[in-house]
PASEBA-1860 file (N, C-alpha, C; in nm, 3 decimals):
! residues 329
1> XXXXXXXX> 10.391/9.640/6.025/10.477/9.759/6.027/10.618/9.719/6.065 ~ 10.714/9.768/5.991/10.852/9.733/6.019/10.913/9.834/6.113 ~ 11.004/9.786/6.196/11.075/9.875/6.287/11.222/9.876/6.247 ~ 11.301/9.953/6.319/11.441/9.961/6.285/11.471/10.068/6.182 ~ 11.371/10.150/6.148/11.396/10.265/6.059/11.480/10.369/6.133 ~ 11.543/10.458/6.057/11.610/10.571/6.121/11.501/10.658/6.185 ~ 11.539/10.745/6.280/11.437/10.824/6.352/11.350/10.904/6.256 ~ 11.225/10.924/6.296/11.131/11.006/6.219/11.172/11.153/6.240
9> XXXXXXXX> 11.197/11.222/6.129/11.242/11.362/6.137/11.120/11.454/6.138 ~ 11.106/11.526/6.249/10.986/11.609/6.271/11.022/11.757/6.267 ~ 10.941/11.836/6.198/10.949/11.982/6.205/10.820/12.034/6.270 ~ 10.828/12.151/6.328/10.713/12.216/6.392/10.693/12.350/6.324 ~ 10.568/12.383/6.290/10.540/12.516/6.238/10.459/12.594/6.341 ~ 10.520/12.697/6.400/10.453/12.777/6.502/10.506/12.740/6.640 ~ 10.549/12.841/6.716/10.616/12.812/6.843/10.545/12.878/6.960 ~ 10.412/12.855/6.967/10.336/12.899/7.084/10.324/12.786/7.185
17> XXXXXXXX> 10.215/12.786/7.263/10.196/12.682/7.365/10.199/12.542/7.306 ~ 10.129/12.525/7.193/10.121/12.392/7.132/10.255/12.351/7.071 ~ 10.320/12.445/7.000/10.450/12.413/6.941/10.552/12.370/7.044 ~ 10.553/12.439/7.158/10.648/12.403/7.265/10.614/12.266/7.324 ~ 10.485/12.235/7.330/10.445/12.103/7.383/10.487/11.991/7.287 ~ 10.472/12.015/7.157/10.516/11.914/7.059/10.667/11.896/7.066 ~ 10.738/12.008/7.083/10.884/12.000/7.097/10.923/11.906/7.212 ~ 10.857/11.921/7.326/10.889/11.836/7.442/10.854/11.690/7.414
25> XXXXXXXX> 10.739/11.668/7.349/10.694/11.531/7.323/10.785/11.460/7.223 ~ 10.828/11.532/7.120/10.918/11.471/7.020/11.052/11.438/7.085 ~ 11.101/11.530/7.169/11.229/11.509/7.235/11.224/11.384/7.325 ~ 11.107/11.358/7.383/11.092/11.244/7.474/11.071/11.112/7.400 ~ 11.042/11.118/7.269/11.013/10.997/7.191/11.143/10.940/7.135 ~ 11.169/10.813/7.163/11.296/10.753/7.122/11.307/10.733/6.971 ~ 11.193/10.727/6.902/11.198/10.699/6.757/11.184/10.824/6.672 ~ 11.200/10.944/6.734/11.183/11.069/6.660/11.297/11.165/6.689
33> XXXXXXXX> 11.320/11.257/6.595/11.412/11.367/6.623/11.354/11.495/6.566 ~ 11.375/11.605/6.639/11.326/11.735/6.595/11.434/11.801/6.509 ~ 11.397/11.842/6.387/11.498/11.899/6.297/11.483/12.049/6.275 ~ 11.364/12.105/6.291/11.347/12.249/6.268/11.217/12.298/6.329 ~ 11.218/12.426/6.371/11.096/12.497/6.408/11.081/12.612/6.309 ~ 10.972/12.611/6.232/10.943/12.720/6.138/10.865/12.828/6.212 ~ 10.899/12.954/6.186/10.833/13.063/6.257/10.813/13.184/6.166 ~ 10.702/13.257/6.191/10.678/13.384/6.120/10.755/13.498/6.185
41> XXXXXXXX> 10.798/13.476/6.310/10.877/13.578/6.379/11.021/13.575/6.327 ~ 11.101/13.668/6.373/11.243/13.667/6.340/11.304/13.543/6.409 ~ 11.361/13.449/6.332/11.412/13.325/6.394/11.514/13.351/6.505 ~ 11.583/13.465/6.499/11.682/13.495/6.603/11.617/13.521/6.738 ~ 11.486/13.553/6.737/11.419/13.590/6.863/11.356/13.470/6.934 ~ 11.351/13.354/6.869/11.296/13.238/6.940/11.406/13.136/6.959 ~ 11.399/13.066/7.070/11.509/12.977/7.107/11.457/12.835/7.135 ~ 11.431/12.758/7.030/11.394/12.618/7.054/11.509/12.549/7.128
49> XXXXXXXX> 11.474/12.452/7.214/11.577/12.387/7.296/11.660/12.287/7.217 ~ 11.600/12.224/7.115/11.664/12.105/7.059/11.694/12.111/6.909 ~ 11.669/12.227/6.846/11.693/12.234/6.702/11.702/12.380/6.663 ~ 11.716/12.406/6.533/11.727/12.546/6.491/11.590/12.605/6.457 ~ 11.580/12.737/6.472/11.460/12.809/6.429/11.484/12.858/6.286 ~ 11.381/12.846/6.202/11.393/12.876/6.060/11.276/12.966/6.019 ~ 11.304/13.070/5.940/11.196/13.156/5.889/11.101/13.072/5.804 ~ 10.973/13.091/5.824/10.874/13.009/5.752/10.889/13.025/5.601
57> XXXXXXXX> 10.941/13.140/5.558/10.962/13.161/5.414/11.070/13.069/5.357 ~ 11.153/13.009/5.443/11.258/12.917/5.399/11.218/12.770/5.410 ~ 11.090/12.744/5.441/11.047/12.605/5.465/11.073/12.516/5.343 ~ 11.057/12.573/5.224/11.074/12.496/5.101/11.210/12.425/5.095 ~ 11.312/12.491/5.151/11.448/12.434/5.148/11.460/12.309/5.235 ~ 11.360/12.283/5.317/11.365/12.168/5.409/11.285/12.049/5.358 ~ 11.234/12.059/5.236/11.146/11.953/5.184/11.201/11.813/5.200 ~ 11.332/11.796/5.174/11.390/11.661/5.176/11.449/11.623/5.311
65> XXXXXXXX> 11.436/11.713/5.409/11.498/11.685/5.539/11.395/11.660/5.649 ~ 11.266/11.659/5.612/11.157/11.648/5.711/11.064/11.534/5.670 ~ 11.036/11.443/5.763/10.940/11.335/5.735/10.796/11.380/5.763 ~ 10.777/11.457/5.870/10.644/11.508/5.908/10.659/11.646/5.967 ~ 10.569/11.738/5.929/10.564/11.871/5.990/10.435/11.882/6.070 ~ 10.448/11.917/6.198/10.330/11.934/6.285/10.293/12.082/6.285 ~ 10.171/12.113/6.240/10.125/12.251/6.228/10.061/12.295/6.359 ~ 10.120/12.396/6.423/10.076/12.435/6.557/10.014/12.574/6.561
73> XXXXXXXX> 9.965/12.621/6.446/9.893/12.748/6.443/9.749/12.729/6.491 ~ 9.678/12.840/6.504/9.540/12.835/6.550/9.441/12.814/6.437 ~ 9.325/12.755/6.470/9.223/12.729/6.368/9.158/12.857/6.318 ~ 9.143/12.955/6.404/9.064/13.075/6.369/9.124/13.148/6.249 ~ 9.256/13.166/6.248/9.316/13.245/6.141/9.426/13.173/6.066 ~ 9.506/13.089/6.134/9.627/13.035/6.072/9.603/12.916/5.980 ~ 9.533/12.815/6.029/9.536/12.685/5.961/9.462/12.682/5.828 ~ 9.360/12.765/5.812/9.285/12.763/5.686/9.379/12.783/5.568
81> XXXXXXXX> 9.480/12.870/5.586/9.579/12.891/5.480/9.697/12.796/5.493 ~ 9.747/12.780/5.616/9.869/12.702/5.637/9.849/12.554/5.608 ~ 9.731/12.501/5.635/9.708/12.358/5.614/9.737/12.316/5.471 ~ 9.666/12.373/5.373/9.693/12.338/5.233/9.834/12.377/5.187 ~ 9.884/12.494/5.233/10.019/12.539/5.193/10.125/12.437/5.234 ~ 10.118/12.393/5.360/10.219/12.301/5.410/10.199/12.158/5.358 ~ 10.074/12.121/5.329/10.048/11.988/5.273/10.114/11.973/5.137 ~ 10.138/12.085/5.068/10.207/12.081/4.939/10.357/12.063/4.957
89> XXXXXXXX> 10.409/12.093/5.077/10.553/12.084/5.102/10.594/11.957/5.177 ~ 10.510/11.913/5.271/10.547/11.806/5.363/10.428/11.713/5.389 ~ 10.455/11.598/5.449/10.351/11.524/5.521/10.320/11.607/5.646 ~ 10.192/11.621/5.682/10.158/11.710/5.794/10.059/11.648/5.892 ~ 10.057/11.710/6.011/9.958/11.683/6.115/9.908/11.818/6.163 ~ 9.775/11.834/6.183/9.727/11.958/6.243/9.612/11.929/6.339 ~ 9.575/12.034/6.415/9.466/12.017/6.512/9.353/12.115/6.481 ~ 9.319/12.127/6.352/9.210/12.216/6.309/9.081/12.178/6.383
97> XXXXXXXX> 9.020/12.274/6.454/8.908/12.236/6.542/8.782/12.318/6.524 ~ 8.771/12.389/6.411/8.644/12.459/6.384/8.550/12.357/6.319 ~ 8.468/12.290/6.403/8.391/12.173/6.358/8.310/12.199/6.231 ~ 8.245/12.314/6.223/8.156/12.340/6.109/8.233/12.350/5.977 ~ 8.362/12.383/5.984/8.439/12.403/5.861/8.528/12.283/5.826 ~ 8.521/12.176/5.904/8.609/12.061/5.878/8.589/12.004/5.737 ~ 8.467/11.986/5.685/8.455/11.927/5.551/8.526/12.007/5.442 ~ 8.511/12.141/5.443/8.577/12.220/5.339/8.728/12.225/5.361
105> XXXXXXXX> 8.770/12.227/5.487/8.914/12.225/5.517/8.976/12.093/5.472 ~ 8.908/11.984/5.499/8.956/11.852/5.457/8.976/11.850/5.305 ~ 8.878/11.900/5.231/8.885/11.899/5.084/9.005/11.979/5.034 ~ 9.031/12.095/5.095/9.143/12.179/5.052/9.277/12.112/5.080 ~ 9.290/12.054/5.199/9.416/11.988/5.236/9.435/11.861/5.151 ~ 9.326/11.787/5.130/9.332/11.662/5.052/9.385/11.691/4.911 ~ 9.334/11.796/4.848/9.375/11.830/4.711/9.524/11.869/4.707 ~ 9.566/11.951/4.805/9.705/11.997/4.808/9.802/11.881/4.835
113> XXXXXXXX> 9.768/11.795/4.931/9.856/11.684/4.966/9.863/11.583/4.852 ~ 9.749/11.551/4.796/9.742/11.449/4.691/9.822/11.492/4.568 ~ 9.816/11.619/4.533/9.886/11.669/4.415/10.037/11.651/4.426 ~ 10.089/11.656/4.551/10.234/11.646/4.570/10.277/11.510/4.626 ~ 10.182/11.416/4.639/10.217/11.284/4.692/10.245/11.284/4.841 ~ 10.183/11.378/4.913/10.202/11.384/5.058/10.079/11.331/5.132 ~ 10.096/11.306/5.262/9.988/11.260/5.348/9.967/11.361/5.461 ~ 9.844/11.402/5.484/9.812/11.499/5.589/9.700/11.445/5.676
121> XXXXXXXX> 9.722/11.441/5.807/9.614/11.408/5.900/9.567/11.537/5.966 ~ 9.439/11.569/5.946/9.383/11.694/6.000/9.305/11.666/6.129 ~ 9.285/11.771/6.206/9.190/11.770/6.319/9.220/11.661/6.420 ~ 9.346/11.656/6.464/9.380/11.560/6.568/9.402/11.634/6.699 ~ 9.401/11.563/6.809/9.406/11.624/6.942/9.307/11.548/7.028 ~ 9.237/11.618/7.119/9.139/11.540/7.198/8.995/11.569/7.160 ~ 8.962/11.688/7.110/8.831/11.708/7.048/8.842/11.826/6.952 ~ 8.847/11.799/6.822/8.837/11.668/6.756/8.964/11.584/6.779
129> XXXXXXXX> 8.948/11.453/6.765/9.059/11.360/6.788/9.011/11.241/6.868 ~ 9.062/11.229/6.991/9.024/11.115/7.074/8.874/11.111/7.102 ~ 8.814/11.229/7.126/8.669/11.230/7.151/8.592/11.187/7.026 ~ 8.645/11.221/6.908/8.580/11.178/6.783/8.580/11.025/6.775 ~ 8.694/10.964/6.812/8.703/10.817/6.813/8.604/10.757/6.912 ~ 8.595/10.819/7.031/8.499/10.770/7.131/8.358/10.775/7.076 ~ 8.324/10.884/7.006/8.188/10.897/6.951/8.160/10.791/6.845 ~ 8.255/10.769/6.753/8.228/10.674/6.644/8.218/10.531/6.696
137> XXXXXXXX> 8.304/10.495/6.792/8.303/10.358/6.844/8.176/10.334/6.926 ~ 8.140/10.431/7.012/8.021/10.414/7.095/7.895/10.408/7.009 ~ 7.888/10.493/6.906/7.770/10.496/6.820/7.759/10.368/6.737 ~ 7.874/10.313/6.697/7.872/10.189/6.618/7.826/10.071/6.704 ~ 7.869/10.069/6.830/7.830/9.960/6.920/7.686/9.976/6.967 ~ 7.642/10.102/6.982/7.508/10.133/7.033/7.434/10.222/6.933 ~ 7.391/10.166/6.819/7.325/10.251/6.719/7.196/10.315/6.769 ~ 7.128/10.250/6.864/7.004/10.305/6.920/7.040/10.380/7.048
145> XXXXXXXX> 7.064/10.511/7.036/7.103/10.587/7.155/7.132/10.731/7.122 ~ 7.190/10.801/7.218/7.219/10.944/7.202/7.356/10.972/7.262 ~ 7.435/11.054/7.190/7.569/11.087/7.237/7.571/11.229/7.295 ~ 7.639/11.243/7.409/7.655/11.373/7.475/7.804/11.399/7.490 ~ 7.847/11.523/7.464/7.985/11.561/7.490/7.986/11.676/7.590 ~ 8.057/11.653/7.701/8.074/11.759/7.801/8.220/11.802/7.799 ~ 8.244/11.934/7.799/8.382/11.985/7.803/8.404/12.054/7.937 ~ 8.519/12.028/8.000/8.556/12.098/8.123/8.551/12.003/8.242
153> XXXXXXXX> 8.582/12.057/8.361/8.610/12.196/8.382/8.747/12.232/8.322 ~ 8.746/12.342/8.243/8.872/12.379/8.183/8.870/12.518/8.125 ~ 8.991/12.564/8.092/9.009/12.698/8.038/8.973/12.698/7.890 ~ 8.886/12.789/7.851/8.860/12.813/7.709/8.942/12.933/7.665 ~ 9.041/12.909/7.578/9.130/13.018/7.537/9.054/13.125/7.458 ~ 8.964/13.082/7.367/8.890/13.177/7.286/8.800/13.267/7.370 ~ 8.731/13.206/7.469/8.641/13.285/7.554/8.721/13.379/7.645 ~ 8.835/13.331/7.694/8.919/13.418/7.779/8.966/13.538/7.699
161> XXXXXXXX> 9.006/13.513/7.574/9.054/13.621/7.487/8.943/13.724/7.462 ~ 8.820/13.673/7.443/8.707/13.764/7.418/8.684/13.859/7.536 ~ 8.699/13.810/7.658/8.682/13.897/7.776/8.796/13.998/7.783 ~ 8.918/13.954/7.753/9.034/14.043/7.765/9.025/14.162/7.669 ~ 8.942/14.150/7.565/8.929/14.260/7.467/8.830/14.367/7.515 ~ 8.759/14.342/7.625/8.663/14.441/7.675/8.738/14.556/7.743 ~ 8.691/14.678/7.716/8.755/14.796/7.775/8.750/14.789/7.928 ~ 8.864/14.817/7.991/8.870/14.817/8.137/8.912/14.684/8.197
169> XXXXXXXX> 8.933/14.582/8.113/8.978/14.452/8.163/9.130/14.442/8.148 ~ 9.201/14.421/8.259/9.347/14.405/8.251/9.383/14.265/8.206 ~ 9.322/14.168/8.268/9.338/14.030/8.222/9.220/13.949/8.274 ~ 9.200/13.832/8.215/9.083/13.751/8.253/9.103/13.607/8.205 ~ 9.030/13.517/8.268/9.030/13.378/8.225/8.889/13.323/8.241 ~ 8.850/13.232/8.152/8.717/13.175/8.154/8.724/13.023/8.161 ~ 8.645/12.966/8.253/8.637/12.821/8.266/8.502/12.772/8.216 ~ 8.505/12.669/8.133/8.384/12.600/8.089/8.358/12.489/8.190
177> XXXXXXXX> 8.236/12.484/8.244/8.204/12.390/8.353/8.081/12.307/8.315 ~ 8.093/12.174/8.309/7.975/12.093/8.280/7.872/12.105/8.392 ~ 7.743/12.099/8.356/7.637/12.097/8.458/7.633/11.955/8.516 ~ 7.690/11.941/8.635/7.715/11.810/8.694/7.588/11.727/8.711 ~ 7.482/11.794/8.753/7.355/11.722/8.777/7.309/11.651/8.649 ~ 7.320/11.720/8.535/7.274/11.659/8.410/7.368/11.552/8.358 ~ 7.500/11.573/8.372/7.592/11.468/8.328/7.575/11.342/8.413 ~ 7.545/11.359/8.542/7.520/11.242/8.629/7.393/11.168/8.586
185> XXXXXXXX> 7.291/11.242/8.551/7.165/11.176/8.509/7.188/11.095/8.382 ~ 7.270/11.148/8.290/7.299/11.076/8.166/7.382/10.951/8.195 ~ 7.482/10.965/8.284/7.563/10.849/8.322/7.475/10.740/8.384 ~ 7.369/10.783/8.451/7.278/10.687/8.515/7.183/10.623/8.414 ~ 7.190/10.665/8.286/7.112/10.598/8.183/6.994/10.676/8.129 ~ 6.972/10.799/8.179/6.862/10.879/8.124/6.902/10.935/7.987 ~ 6.804/10.943/7.896/6.828/11.012/7.769/6.757/11.145/7.777 ~ 6.833/11.254/7.781/6.777/11.387/7.799/6.798/11.470/7.674
193> XXXXXXXX> 6.704/11.558/7.643/6.724/11.660/7.541/6.774/11.785/7.614 ~ 6.902/11.816/7.600/6.959/11.926/7.676/6.985/12.048/7.588 ~ 6.946/12.166/7.639/6.983/12.289/7.569/7.129/12.320/7.600 ~ 7.185/12.415/7.525/7.320/12.464/7.550/7.336/12.502/7.697 ~ 7.237/12.574/7.749/7.243/12.624/7.887/7.242/12.511/7.989 ~ 7.177/12.399/7.952/7.167/12.286/8.047/7.288/12.194/8.045 ~ 7.381/12.216/7.949/7.499/12.130/7.942/7.622/12.190/8.009 ~ 7.640/12.323/7.995/7.760/12.388/8.049/7.727/12.525/8.108
201> XXXXXXXX> 7.803/12.562/8.211/7.801/12.700/8.259/7.940/12.759/8.232 ~ 7.948/12.892/8.244/8.077/12.959/8.219/8.111/13.045/8.339 ~ 8.236/13.029/8.387/8.281/13.100/8.505/8.401/13.187/8.467 ~ 8.390/13.317/8.496/8.491/13.413/8.452/8.560/13.477/8.574 ~ 8.693/13.487/8.566/8.770/13.555/8.670/8.841/13.672/8.603 ~ 8.808/13.794/8.650/8.849/13.915/8.580/8.930/14.006/8.673 ~ 9.044/14.055/8.622/9.118/14.161/8.690/9.082/14.291/8.617 ~ 9.011/14.379/8.688/8.968/14.505/8.626/9.073/14.613/8.650
209> XXXXXXXX> 9.083/14.706/8.555/9.174/14.820/8.572/9.121/14.909/8.684 ~ 9.210/14.984/8.745/9.170/15.076/8.852/9.065/15.173/8.799 ~ 8.955/15.183/8.873/8.851/15.279/8.836/8.761/15.233/8.724 ~ 8.780/15.110/8.673/8.693/15.063/8.563/8.553/15.035/8.616 ~ 8.454/15.048/8.529/8.313/15.028/8.565/8.283/14.877/8.564 ~ 8.285/14.816/8.682/8.270/14.670/8.690/8.132/14.623/8.645 ~ 8.030/14.703/8.675/7.894/14.663/8.634/7.886/14.657/8.482 ~ 7.947/14.756/8.415/7.946/14.756/8.268/8.023/14.636/8.214
217> XXXXXXXX> 8.139/14.608/8.272/8.220/14.493/8.226/8.141/14.363/8.240 ~ 8.078/14.346/8.356/8.001/14.224/8.379/7.887/14.213/8.278 ~ 7.819/14.325/8.254/7.706/14.326/8.161/7.754/14.290/8.019 ~ 7.870/14.347/7.978/7.923/14.318/7.845/7.959/14.170/7.830 ~ 8.008/14.110/7.938/8.044/13.967/7.931/7.919/13.882/7.916 ~ 7.823/13.897/8.009/7.711/13.801/8.012/7.616/13.816/7.894 ~ 7.621/13.932/7.825/7.532/13.950/7.709/7.605/13.927/7.576 ~ 7.733/13.889/7.580/7.811/13.877/7.456/7.757/13.764/7.369
225> XXXXXXXX> 7.712/13.797/7.245/7.655/13.692/7.160/7.762/13.590/7.120 ~ 7.721/13.467/7.093/7.807/13.355/7.051/7.896/13.302/7.163 ~ 7.933/13.389/7.258/8.025/13.345/7.363/7.954/13.315/7.495 ~ 7.875/13.414/7.544/7.821/13.399/7.680/7.669/13.412/7.691 ~ 7.606/13.473/7.589/7.463/13.505/7.603/7.377/13.379/7.623 ~ 7.418/13.265/7.566/7.336/13.144/7.574/7.367/13.058/7.696 ~ 7.453/13.108/7.785/7.496/13.028/7.901/7.468/13.101/8.031 ~ 7.452/13.026/8.139/7.454/13.086/8.272/7.600/13.119/8.302
233> XXXXXXXX> 7.629/13.249/8.315/7.767/13.296/8.327/7.785/13.369/8.458 ~ 7.891/13.333/8.532/7.923/13.399/8.659/8.053/13.476/8.641 ~ 8.056/13.600/8.689/8.176/13.683/8.677/8.229/13.714/8.817 ~ 8.357/13.681/8.841/8.423/13.713/8.968/8.533/13.815/8.940 ~ 8.532/13.926/9.015/8.642/14.022/9.003/8.745/13.989/9.111 ~ 8.870/13.972/9.069/8.975/13.932/9.164/9.097/14.022/9.144 ~ 9.189/14.013/9.240/9.312/14.093/9.232/9.411/14.028/9.136 ~ 9.507/14.107/9.088/9.614/14.054/9.002/9.693/13.944/9.077
241> XXXXXXXX> 9.714/13.962/9.208/9.789/13.862/9.286/9.716/13.728/9.286 ~ 9.584/13.734/9.309/9.506/13.610/9.312/9.506/13.544/9.174 ~ 9.496/13.628/9.069/9.498/13.575/8.932/9.629/13.501/8.906 ~ 9.741/13.567/8.939/9.872/13.507/8.912/9.893/13.379/8.994 ~ 9.835/13.374/9.113/9.853/13.258/9.201/9.768/13.139/9.156 ~ 9.642/13.167/9.115/9.546/13.057/9.097/9.503/13.030/8.953 ~ 9.534/13.119/8.859/9.469/13.108/8.729/9.564/13.117/8.609 ~ 9.687/13.069/8.623/9.780/13.076/8.510/9.801/12.941/8.442
249> XXXXXXXX> 9.746/12.833/8.497/9.757/12.701/8.432/9.657/12.688/8.319 ~ 9.665/12.576/8.245/9.572/12.554/8.134/9.507/12.417/8.146 ~ 9.432/12.394/8.256/9.367/12.264/8.271/9.249/12.251/8.175 ~ 9.213/12.128/8.142/9.091/12.105/8.066/9.054/11.957/8.079 ~ 8.960/11.914/7.996/8.916/11.776/8.000/8.772/11.768/7.958 ~ 8.710/11.655/7.988/8.571/11.639/7.950/8.535/11.493/7.937 ~ 8.418/11.468/7.879/8.366/11.332/7.874/8.271/11.318/7.755 ~ 8.284/11.206/7.686/8.186/11.166/7.584/8.103/11.053/7.645
257> XXXXXXXX> 7.971/11.069/7.643/7.883/10.965/7.699/7.782/10.926/7.592 ~ 7.767/10.797/7.569/7.663/10.746/7.479/7.569/10.661/7.563 ~ 7.443/10.696/7.560/7.341/10.625/7.638/7.240/10.567/7.540 ~ 7.209/10.438/7.553/7.114/10.379/7.460/7.075/10.238/7.499 ~ 7.019/10.166/7.402/6.975/10.028/7.424/7.037/9.938/7.317 ~ 7.078/9.818/7.357/7.116/9.718/7.258/6.989/9.653/7.204 ~ 7.006/9.574/7.097/6.889/9.520/7.027/6.802/9.433/7.117 ~ 6.862/9.374/7.220/6.783/9.291/7.312/6.708/9.370/7.416
265> XXXXXXXX> 6.722/9.505/7.413/6.644/9.589/7.505/6.717/9.636/7.629 ~ 6.839/9.586/7.653/6.910/9.627/7.775/6.962/9.770/7.761 ~ 6.957/9.845/7.874/7.011/9.981/7.873/7.162/9.975/7.890 ~ 7.235/10.050/7.807/7.381/10.049/7.810/7.433/10.193/7.806 ~ 7.539/10.218/7.882/7.602/10.351/7.881/7.752/10.334/7.858 ~ 7.805/10.406/7.760/7.948/10.405/7.729/8.003/10.544/7.762 ~ 8.117/10.550/7.832/8.175/10.683/7.856/8.325/10.680/7.838 ~ 8.379/10.795/7.795/8.523/10.812/7.776/8.557/10.950/7.826
273> XXXXXXXX> 8.650/10.961/7.921/8.677/11.092/7.981/8.824/11.125/7.990 ~ 8.852/11.255/8.001/8.989/11.304/8.018/8.991/11.408/8.129 ~ 9.097/11.403/8.212/9.121/11.508/8.311/9.264/11.556/8.288 ~ 9.278/11.679/8.238/9.406/11.728/8.191/9.455/11.846/8.273 ~ 9.577/11.835/8.325/9.637/11.947/8.397/9.687/12.051/8.298 ~ 9.729/12.006/8.177/9.775/12.099/8.074/9.716/12.059/7.940 ~ 9.621/12.138/7.893/9.557/12.115/7.764/9.661/12.115/7.649 ~ 9.749/12.219/7.638/9.844/12.217/7.526/9.939/12.098/7.531
281> XXXXXXXX> 9.984/12.059/7.651/10.078/11.947/7.657/10.013/11.817/7.610 ~ 9.886/11.797/7.645/9.820/11.673/7.602/9.791/11.676/7.453 ~ 9.742/11.791/7.403/9.716/11.802/7.259/9.845/11.780/7.181 ~ 9.955/11.837/7.229/10.084/11.819/7.165/10.131/11.675/7.169 ~ 10.103/11.606/7.279/10.144/11.466/7.292/10.071/11.378/7.192 ~ 9.940/11.403/7.173/9.866/11.319/7.078/9.901/11.357/6.934 ~ 9.927/11.485/6.909/9.971/11.526/6.775/10.103/11.458/6.739 ~ 10.190/11.441/6.839/10.319/11.376/6.816/10.301/11.227/6.786
289> XXXXXXXX> 10.211/11.161/6.858/10.181/11.020/6.826/10.122/11.009/6.685 ~ 10.042/11.110/6.647/9.985/11.111/6.512/10.094/11.131/6.407 ~ 10.196/11.209/6.441/10.308/11.227/6.347/10.377/11.094/6.319 ~ 10.389/11.010/6.421/10.445/10.876/6.402/10.360/10.796/6.304 ~ 10.227/10.803/6.321/10.137/10.731/6.232/10.151/10.782/6.088 ~ 10.162/10.914/6.071/10.174/10.972/5.937/10.302/10.924/5.870 ~ 10.413/10.924/5.943/10.540/10.880/5.884/10.529/10.735/5.836 ~ 10.465/10.650/5.915/10.453/10.509/5.878/10.360/10.490/5.759
297> XXXXXXXX> 10.245/10.559/5.763/10.149/10.545/5.653/10.206/10.601/5.523 ~ 10.284/10.709/5.534/10.345/10.768/5.414/10.445/10.670/5.353 ~ 10.519/10.597/5.439/10.612/10.496/5.388/10.538/10.388/5.310 ~ 10.415/10.364/5.349/10.334/10.262/5.282/10.269/10.316/5.154 ~ 10.291/10.446/5.127/10.241/10.502/5.002/10.108/10.574/5.011 ~ 10.058/10.597/5.135/9.930/10.667/5.148/9.948/10.816/5.121 ~ 9.854/10.876/5.047/9.859/11.020/5.018/9.722/11.082/5.038 ~ 9.718/11.217/5.032/9.592/11.289/5.051/9.570/11.320/5.197
305> XXXXXXXX> 9.446/11.355/5.231/9.413/11.387/5.370/9.343/11.269/5.437 ~ 9.365/11.256/5.567/9.300/11.153/5.649/9.259/11.217/5.782 ~ 9.173/11.147/5.855/9.140/11.188/5.992/9.167/11.071/6.085 ~ 9.146/11.093/6.214/9.164/10.984/6.311/9.077/10.863/6.278 ~ 8.966/10.885/6.206/8.878/10.772/6.172/8.946/10.672/6.079 ~ 9.049/10.716/6.007/9.110/10.634/5.902/9.237/10.562/5.946 ~ 9.280/10.584/6.070/9.410/10.532/6.115/9.389/10.418/6.215 ~ 9.450/10.302/6.185/9.444/10.191/6.281/9.527/10.229/6.405
313> XXXXXXXX> 9.478/10.198/6.525/9.547/10.244/6.648/9.693/10.201/6.658 ~ 9.730/10.087/6.600/9.868/10.040/6.612/9.968/10.139/6.553 ~ 9.925/10.219/6.455/10.016/10.313/6.390/10.063/10.423/6.485 ~ 9.985/10.453/6.589/10.023/10.558/6.683/10.133/10.515/6.780 ~ 10.146/10.385/6.799/10.231/10.332/6.907/10.373/10.303/6.859 ~ 10.474/10.329/6.944/10.610/10.290/6.908/10.633/10.139/6.922 ~ 10.540/10.068/6.985/10.558/9.923/7.004/10.531/9.848/6.875 ~ 10.595/9.733/6.860/10.571/9.648/6.743/10.435/9.580/6.755
321> XXXXXXXX> 10.388/9.526/6.644/10.260/9.455/6.645/10.262/9.339/6.744 ~ 10.376/9.268/6.752/10.387/9.155/6.846/10.379/9.205/6.991 ~ 10.449/9.316/7.020/10.446/9.372/7.156/10.305/9.417/7.192 ~ 10.236/9.479/7.097/10.101/9.527/7.125/10.009/9.408/7.156 ~ 10.020/9.300/7.079/9.932/9.184/7.105/9.961/9.124/7.242 ~ 10.089/9.115/7.278/10.121/9.048/7.406/10.095/9.139/7.527 ~ 10.108/9.272/7.509/10.098/9.362/7.624/9.962/9.428/7.642 ~ 9.894/9.463/7.530/9.777/9.549/7.542/9.645/9.485/7.497
329> X> 9.653/9.371/7.425/9.530/9.314/7.376/9.457/9.237/7.486
END
């Protein structure tokens, strides 16, 4: 890989928690510059710190001024459409994380990017992303074994949102918590068949409206299908003051553990973990490193869609190949 190129010109689509985190990460990177933030809102109402805000309908006019666009919309509603749309305009990076739909999403983005000679890396971040890499490497080294993924302790934005939609709830937050006893047994080398309930519990902190029926709210939470019914769920009712003091951060993290045997019969355990004070800031930081990889791979003529599985680690780093060999190998 050659260095000494002009800075990588980065655009951001979407200016929520993730978009703001990417903005900070790009600004801190010496080999990148932020050129635009695309938004569905009125551009006059958002104030990026380091570049101009542009209506998303004008993105086409930026085709020749952007090396990589980082898509910071949500997987539930935004990316299914935005991923292929933007892959036709720019080289892109996204953090699409609806695991069951990744194959069809990949195919749609691959077709759109390939048709226009662009490169798109989908589903980057920490899971999918770094945890995916941990799973593939551990499974390749230990083919005879079982992989476990634990998430938390951390805030689940989707689950928190689901509670906030219940009548009588002013605000709420939900933490996903690994069942420590079982994760310790796996780290110690046991291979367990764990149900959903045996891997994680869910802890909810709720500010109820004055006079709201707390028993009904609690019942609606713990019986909610897809979100809470399959888990041991604890609900705490707290004051708005306590909520604002203790529950406004976005911590997260987790661990991938592979437990198995090598061909000679020895028991081996591989683990990779993260402890994050800010989930969006870390996801944004890795998406920004991925943008560097996309810019380099695109210069080499790569097109279509790729995932973290297809990128050599050196492409993420601002260091030269010689520096990487002398410092990190």
